[in-house]
Steps between C-alpha positions, in 0.01 A plus 500: 500500500347177359288443813395867490378454143324177598335666802376791289378263230300305760357823639392605149355157420275519808361823355469351153775725365806406296866567563564701185847598381428858613402394852801272521731783388359734769535231767860424405597867480359596839686212664825606331477858626626596846298714737185695421372553147247721335284349227641744245859404590412136453340572162806705388735222611307247294509732197878545533528121492289494181212321677177598331271550798236771515459737792155351558652152530756628751234667717256207480772246571621701800142497634490121457839459669386712794177301528699175489721618789819471294548878481420772753358840402633782717432871529826684552342845487584585142142516375513160331549139595826312526537124488740261668546126508315334785635149446842409634505825696441540871217727610622854553385859535617822334638838603477751215697826481280788391802692372702255289255209468735247659319189627637320803363151565483376858344233718433515868384188684397703806277724287348193332426354845339825611283497189387144576416600860306804380296291258433232762394765753258650246361162394634564150623213284821626340581353158744754358632851544713769340693761686675798343668777697553832323764749610864590428799270468825570686656676202206729431431584863861628534460751219 
């Protein structure tokens, strides 16, 4: 966590912003949480821990963390954004169950290679991508 705080502090300094206690609390909390988070869940978690951080600080800090590349913003089809750690986590994609909301993370090197070939063929310089598949998990498709 110390290097994460240092990295975020450097990112903020380049933008002439400070690492406030509120921003630091949001950063620490998101890296403590497993999986995907909603901004409101993060805010509630901080409140339960008696951390005095406003909703606005949570949302603004999440935007900064996404811009810094430390956190990824994902659309899991629930009408609002979810966030996940991008550092210390291998690139992956998501399958989202439309019935129960279960999120299955996966990676596929062959698919990644096909994406690179497609971009090359189209003369497109690929810098990043997101891939979410929506459908029904094994449990829900049985019922």
